[in-house]
N, C-alpha and C positions, 0 to 999 in steps of 0.2 A: 504494500500500500504506500509506504513512504517513498518508494521509487517511482510510483505512478503507473505501475503495470496493471493494477486492478483498483476499482473504486472502493471495494470493501471485501472483507473475507466472507461475509454473509451472502453477498451478491457480487461476485467478481466480474460478471458481465462478459466473460470470454474464457478461452482456454489458454493455459500457459504451462509449459513443462519446466520443472526445475526442482530445486532442493532448498529447504529453509531449515535453519537451526533454531529459529525464534530467539536468537541471541539477545536482542534489545529487550524483549518482553520478559526474559528470565533473569536479567542482571540483578534485580532487586532480590530475587530468591537466592541467588548465589551468595549475596551478602548475608542474608538471613541464615543460610546453612553454615557459613563461616562463623557467625556469631554463636550458633549452637555448638560448634566444635570447640571454639575458644570463648567461653562465657565472659571472660574479663576483657575481651576485645574492645578497644576504645578508639584506635586510629588505624585506618587502612589506606595503604597506597594503592591507587587504581592505575594500572598500566593500560593505556588505551591508545588507539590509533585514530587521531582526529579526522583523517580523510576517509575512514572506513564508513560505508553505508550503515545507517542505524546508530551511529555514534551519539548523536544528540538524544535520541530516545533512550539508549542504554544508560546514559548519565542521568537522565530525568528519573528513570525507574530506580536507579541506585540511590539517588538523593532522597527519594520518598522513603525507601527502606532505611537509609541511614538515620533519618530524622526519627523514625519510629523506634529504632534500635539504640539510639543515642550514641552513634558511632560517627567520628569525624573522618571525612574523606580527603585525600590528597591526590588530585589528578595529575598524572604525568604522561605526556604525549610521547609515545614510542612509535616512530615512523620508520626507523632504520635500525639495523643491528647495532650501530655505534651508539644509539640512544639507550640501550639496555643498561650498560654499566652506569651511565650518568643518572638514569632513573633510580637505580638501586642506591646510589650515593644520596640522592635527594630524599628517598624514602627513609634512609638511615638518619639523615639530619632532621627529618620531620618526625622521628621517633615512631615510625609505623610498627604496629604489632604484627601486621600481615600484609601480603601483597595479593591483589586480585588481578588476574590477567584478562583484559578485554581487548588486547592488542590483536592485530590482524593475524589470522591463522598461519599463513606461510612464514611470517616473521617469527612467530613463537615456535613452530614446528622445526624450522631449520636451525634454531639457536636454543633448543631446549636444554642442552648441557650447561650453557652459561647461565641460564635462568634458574635451574635447580641447584646449582653449585652453592655450597654453604658460604656465607659471607660474614665478615666482622668478628669471627672467633678465631682465637689462636689454637693451634693443635694442642691437645693434652700432652703432658710430659710422657715421653716414650712412644708417642704416636708416630709411626714411621710412614703413614700413608701420605704425608705431605712432603 
């Protein structure tokens, strides 16, 4: 609907073939689930791609959920792989308790190792993995 392919989901007015993840519509639910997992959650860094379709709607849904859950959001635009490290540094400075990824799928998929790599902690004494 946001892209203008159909007038409404109830009466689309034509045929179109494709796939939808309903990403923008479930972004608030993602935050709600994160809060259930981490009950003391108070600050969340949201990595999103501002040029991605559905970006504005996803942020709107997330803001509504954040207000209800009393969680502060920090939006960080991740458009390119080089933005990932900068976004993590900014999340750390903002004292984020967690990161929610709404960034473009291919960007996340191709750089998942850098995204899930632990940050900000020194290895334990005797830890030879680093």
